[in-house]
C-alpha positions in Angstrom: -57.3 -29.4 142.9 -54.1 -27.4 143.0 -52.3 -25.7 139.8 -49.6 -28.3 140.1 -51.8 -31.3 140.2 -54.0 -30.1 137.1 -50.9 -29.8 135.3 -50.5 -33.6 135.3 -54.2 -34.0 134.9 -56.7 -34.8 132.3 -59.9 -33.6 132.7 -62.5 -36.4 134.6 -64.5 -38.3 132.1 -62.4 -37.1 129.0 -58.5 -38.3 128.6 -57.8 -36.1 126.0 -58.5 -32.7 127.5 -56.8 -30.2 129.7 -57.9 -30.0 133.5 -61.0 -27.3 133.8 -58.5 -25.8 136.4 -56.1 -24.7 133.9 -58.6 -23.1 131.4 -60.1 -21.3 134.3 -56.5 -19.7 134.9 -56.3 -19.2 131.7 -59.5 -17.1 131.7 -58.4 -15.2 134.3 -55.1 -14.6 133.8 -52.7 -16.3 131.1 -49.7 -15.8 133.0 -50.8 -16.1 137.3 -48.8 -16.8 140.0 -47.9 -20.0 141.4 -46.5 -21.7 144.3 -44.4 -24.7 143.4 -44.1 -27.8 145.7 -41.2 -26.7 147.4 -42.7 -23.1 148.4 -41.2 -21.4 145.5 -43.2 -18.4 144.4 -43.2 -18.5 140.4 -45.3 -18.4 137.5 -47.9 -20.2 135.4 -48.1 -19.3 131.7 -51.6 -20.5 130.2 -51.9 -18.5 127.4 -50.7 -19.3 123.8 -49.1 -15.7 123.4 -47.3 -16.1 126.9 -46.1 -19.3 126.5 -44.5 -18.7 122.9 -43.1 -15.5 124.2 -41.3 -17.3 126.8 -40.0 -19.8 124.7 -38.8 -17.6 122.6 -37.1 -15.7 124.5 -33.1 -16.6 125.3 -33.7 -14.8 128.9 -35.3 -17.7 130.3 -32.8 -20.8 131.0 -33.7 -24.3 130.1 -31.1 -25.3 132.3 -32.1 -27.8 135.5 -29.9 -26.7 138.1 -31.5 -23.4 137.9 -35.2 -24.2 137.4 -38.3 -25.1 140.3 -40.1 -28.0 138.8 -43.7 -27.5 139.1 -44.6 -31.6 139.3 -46.5 -33.0 142.7 -44.0 -35.1 144.6 -41.1 -32.9 144.2 -41.4 -31.4 147.3 -38.5 -32.3 148.6 -35.9 -32.0 145.7 -33.7 -29.0 146.0 -32.6 -29.0 142.6 -32.0 -31.1 139.6 -28.3 -31.8 138.6 -26.5 -30.5 135.2 -27.8 -32.1 132.0 -25.5 -34.5 131.2 -23.2 -34.2 128.2 -25.6 -34.4 125.1 -28.6 -33.7 126.6 -29.8 -30.2 124.7 -32.8 -29.8 126.5 -30.6 -28.9 130.0 -28.6 -26.4 127.9 -28.2 -22.8 127.4 -26.5 -20.8 124.2 -23.4 -21.0 123.4 -23.4 -25.0 124.7 -26.9 -25.6 122.9 -25.6 -24.1 119.8 -22.6 -26.1 119.7 -24.9 -29.5 119.8 -27.6 -28.0 117.8 -25.4 -26.6 114.7 -24.2 -29.8 113.9 -27.4 -32.1 114.5 -29.6 -29.6 112.5 -28.5 -30.5 109.4 -29.0 -33.9 109.5 -33.0 -33.2 110.3 -34.2 -31.2 107.2 -37.5 -31.8 106.2 -36.2 -32.9 102.5 -34.0 -35.6 104.7 -36.7 -36.7 106.7 -39.2 -37.3 104.2 -36.2 -39.2 102.0 -37.5 -42.1 105.1 -40.8 -41.9 104.1 -40.3 -45.5 102.0 -38.7 -46.9 104.4 -41.0 -46.1 107.5 -44.0 -47.8 105.2 -42.0 -50.9 104.7 -41.8 -51.1 108.7 -45.1 -49.6 109.4 -46.5 -52.5 106.6 -44.4 -55.3 108.1 -46.1 -54.9 111.3 -49.7 -54.3 110.4 -48.9 -58.0 108.6 -47.6 -59.4 111.9 -50.8 -57.9 113.5 -53.0 -59.2 110.7 -51.5 -62.8 111.9 -52.0 -62.4 115.5 -55.0 -60.9 115.5 -57.9 -60.3 115.1 -57.3 -58.8 118.6 -53.8 -57.3 119.8 -52.8 -55.0 122.4 -52.1 -51.8 119.9 -49.1 -50.6 122.5 -46.9 -53.4 121.8 -48.1 -54.6 118.1 -48.0 -51.2 116.4 -47.3 -48.2 118.5 -43.8 -48.8 120.2 -42.1 -50.6 117.8 -42.0 -48.5 114.3 -40.5 -45.7 115.9 -38.2 -48.1 117.9 -37.2 -49.9 114.2 -36.4 -46.6 113.1 -34.7 -44.9 115.9 -32.5 -47.8 115.9 -31.9 -47.6 111.8 -30.8 -43.4 112.9 -28.6 -44.8 115.7 -27.4 -47.4 113.5 -28.0 -50.2 116.3 -26.8 -53.6 114.3 -30.3 -55.5 113.4 -29.2 -58.5 115.2 -28.9 -56.4 118.4 -31.9 -54.6 118.1 -34.4 -57.3 120.0 -31.6 -56.7 123.4 -31.7 -53.2 122.9 -35.5 -52.8 122.4 -35.4 -54.6 126.1 -33.4 -52.1 127.2 -35.1 -49.0 126.2 -38.7 -50.6 127.3 -37.1 -50.8 130.6 -36.4 -47.1 130.8 -39.8 -45.9 130.0 -42.3 -48.4 131.8 -44.0 -45.9 133.6 -44.7 -48.9 136.1 -41.0 -49.7 136.5 -39.4 -49.4 139.8 -37.2 -46.3 140.1 -33.4 -48.8 140.5 -34.7 -50.9 137.4 -34.8 -47.6 135.2 -32.1 -46.5 136.3 -30.4 -49.8 135.9 -31.6 -49.7 132.5 -30.7 -46.1 131.3 -26.8 -47.5 132.3 -26.8 -50.2 130.6 -28.5 -48.4 127.3 -25.8 -45.9 127.9 -23.1 -48.3 128.1 -24.4 -50.1 125.1 -24.4 -46.5 123.0 -20.9 -45.9 124.2 -19.7 -49.3 122.4 -21.8 -48.0 119.3 -19.9 -44.8 119.3 -17.2 -46.8 119.7 -17.5 -48.9 116.9 -19.1 -46.3 114.7 -15.5 -44.7 114.9 -14.0 -48.0 113.8 -15.9 -48.8 110.9 -18.5 -46.7 110.4 -21.7 -47.5 108.5 -24.4 -45.2 106.7 -26.7 -43.6 110.0 -26.2 -40.5 111.9 -24.2 -41.9 114.6 -21.1 -42.8 111.7 -21.6 -39.1 110.5 -21.4 -37.3 113.7 -18.4 -39.6 115.1 -16.5 -39.3 112.1 -15.5 -35.8 112.9 -13.3 -33.9 116.0 -16.5 -31.9 117.2 -17.9 -34.5 119.9 -15.9 -36.1 122.5 -16.8 -39.9 123.3 -19.1 -39.1 125.9 -20.6 -36.5 124.4 -21.8 -38.7 121.2 -23.3 -41.1 123.4 -24.8 -38.5 125.5 -26.0 -37.2 121.8 -27.5 -40.9 121.0 -29.0 -41.4 124.6 -30.9 -37.7 124.0 -32.4 -38.7 120.6 -33.5 -41.9 121.8 -35.2 -40.3 124.5 -36.8 -37.1 122.4 -37.8 -39.7 119.6 -39.4 -43.3 120.8 -41.4 -42.6 123.6 -43.0 -39.6 122.5 -43.6 -40.6 119.0 -45.1 -44.5 120.3 -47.3 -42.3 123.0 -48.3 -40.1 119.9 -49.2 -43.2 118.0 -51.0 -45.0 120.6 -53.1 -42.0 121.8 -54.1 -40.5 118.7 -55.1 -44.2 117.7 -57.3 -44.1 120.5 -58.7 -40.6 120.1 -59.7 -41.8 116.0 -61.5 -44.5 117.5 -63.4 -42.2 119.7 -64.2 -40.0 116.9 -64.6 -42.1 113.9 -66.4 -39.7 112.0 -62.6 -38.1 112.0 -61.2 -41.3 110.2 -61.8 -39.9 106.5 -60.5 -36.4 107.3 -57.2 -38.4 108.6 -57.4 -40.7 104.9 -57.7 -37.4 102.8 -55.3 -35.4 104.0 -52.8 -37.0 106.6 -50.4 -33.9 106.8 -53.3 -31.6 108.0 -55.0 -34.1 110.2 -51.3 -35.0 112.2 -51.1 -31.3 112.9 -54.4 -31.5 115.0 -54.0 -34.3 116.3 -50.5 -33.1 117.7 -52.4 -29.8 119.0 -55.4 -31.6 120.4 -53.6 -34.3 122.5 -50.2 -32.4 122.8 -48.6 -35.6 125.2 -45.4 -33.3 126.0 -47.7 -31.3 127.9 -45.5 -29.1 130.3 -42.1 -26.9 130.5 -40.1 -24.8 132.6 -37.8 -22.2 132.6 -35.9 -19.9 135.4 -35.5 -16.2 134.4 -31.8 -14.9 134.0 -33.1 -11.4 134.3 -36.0 -9.2 134.5 -38.5 -9.8 132.1 -41.9 -8.5 130.9 -44.5 -10.6 129.5 -47.7 -10.1 128.8 -48.0 -7.1 131.2 -46.4 -9.0 134.3 -42.7 -8.5 135.6 -40.9 -11.9 135.8 -37.8 -11.4 138.2 -34.2 -12.9 137.7 -34.4 -16.4 139.2 -38.0 -16.7 139.2 -39.2 -20.5 137.4 -41.9 -19.7 135.0 -43.8 -22.9 133.7 -45.5 -23.2 130.9 -48.4 -25.6 130.0 -48.2 -26.3 126.4 -51.1 -28.1 126.5 -53.5 -25.2 127.5 -51.9 -22.9 125.3 -52.5 -25.0 122.4 -56.3 -25.1 123.6 -56.3 -21.4 123.8 -59.8 -20.0 121.8 -57.9 -16.8 121.7 -55.3 -18.5 119.1 -57.7 -21.8 118.0 -61.1 -21.5 117.3 -63.6 -24.1 119.4 -60.0 -25.5 120.6 -61.6 -28.2 122.7 -62.8 -30.1 119.4 -61.1 -32.3 117.4 -61.2 -31.3 113.6 -59.1 -33.1 111.4 -59.7 -30.2 108.9 -58.3 -27.7 111.0 -55.3 -25.6 109.8 -53.4 -26.4 113.3 -50.0 -25.2 112.0 -48.5 -22.9 114.8 -49.5 -25.5 117.6 -46.8 -25.3 120.1 -46.4 -29.3 120.7 -42.6 -29.0 119.7 -41.6 -26.4 121.3 -40.7 -22.9 119.7 -37.4 -21.1 119.7 -33.9 -22.4 120.1 -35.2 -25.7 121.3 -37.7 -26.8 119.1 -37.9 -30.2 118.4 -35.0 -31.5 116.2 -36.8 -34.6 115.4 -40.2 -33.5 114.6 -39.9 -33.8 111.2 -39.2 -37.7 111.3 -42.0 -37.9 114.2 -44.7 -36.1 111.2 -43.0 -38.7 108.5 -44.0 -42.0 110.6 -47.0 -40.5 111.7 -48.2 -39.3 108.1 -47.3 -42.6 107.4 -48.5 -44.9 110.2 -52.2 -43.7 110.9 -53.6 -43.6 107.4 -51.8 -47.3 106.7 -53.3 -48.5 110.2 -57.3 -47.1 109.6 -56.8 -48.6 105.5 -55.3 -52.1 106.4 -58.3 -52.4 109.7 -61.7 -50.2 108.6 -63.4 -51.9 111.0 -60.5 -51.7 113.7 -62.1 -50.9 117.1 -61.5 -50.6 121.0 -61.9 -54.3 122.4 -61.4 -53.5 126.0 -60.8 -50.9 128.5 -57.9 -48.0 127.8 -55.3 -47.9 130.2 -54.0 -44.4 130.2 -50.0 -43.6 131.2 -50.4 -40.5 133.7 -48.4 -37.1 133.0 -46.2 -37.3 136.1 -42.9 -38.2 134.0 -44.1 -35.3 131.5 -45.4 -37.5 128.9 -49.2 -38.4 128.6 -49.9 -41.8 126.9 -51.2 -44.7 126.9 -49.8 -47.9 128.3 -52.6 -50.5 127.2 -54.9 -50.1 123.7 -56.5 -53.3 123.3 -58.6 -53.1 119.6 -59.8 -56.0 117.6 -61.0 -56.1 114.0 -63.5 -58.0 111.8 -61.4 -60.9 110.6 -62.9 -60.3 107.4 -61.7 -57.1 106.5 -58.9 -56.3 104.4 -56.0 -58.4 104.0 
């Protein structure tokens, strides 16, 4: 198997572990040469120290149009277009700074923790609905997806009566089985909806993030719509798959549930490290840069496997073991440097609430059929289908 294929493939027989090819590469050379699908000769970082150094160095660009991409099937792709307005992932400073400066204050630890009570309410509502529908459900549409979906709707200020329609459009975008033309059409519809939402917020602000941003003159209408789409993409599909895959991991490791209930904060950090659902990134060198004793030339692309870095034994002892009592602080799941995930505190709040609530409400929760995993080709690994059941006599 090529390194490109290994980046998007989990180890045979274990849906949580990186492919053994990545571990072997890291042991031999944590920053190694790699040939990309389009023939570009670039680099692959699999070591923790090397990956962290690349993420921290602004001599590496995040602009899509400058990079080559390692994923299979991209051999005929000459380049990606520049990032659309509002997509900070594909921007460098100073443009990236202009956007992040206005948004960072909206996602402070204190502000996100103030949302805890609302997350608890949303979580309880969906657990109640599960109990009424059960004792067997697919956890993905019943719980893992709708909890972060409701929260992102409230963050953007989507009117309550329009949320069902909005969520259907979102589902079409993130449907890994959907035809490309359907996904593009749904994306266009979401962008049009968010554009209309921005217009409405400018005319009649409400208590939400989009209204806060629309109240000033820092962003154009197009940029505000792009920010809304960016926050939607960054905050929904990721957390939904983290909740689903995390539940799967806990059901496969039931001895860890007690540690989860005892210390949810610590447990969530370990689940984030162990699972690393957003597993791969790419940067393009803007200048000659030396990393780990290797000289990366200007113009060369560097792919970094966050999954492999989070399993580096030089950083985490016995890294392939799920240990919810471990101090996993310092993992790279949310990135590092100027592009570190803006919404990481909201994601943490959602997981710290949702995981314990699920296992307290259904202490006999167990798998009820074959789990269908989502391939990592779209750079977000997760679960498509997670059938679970519980004893109907369980705690109401």
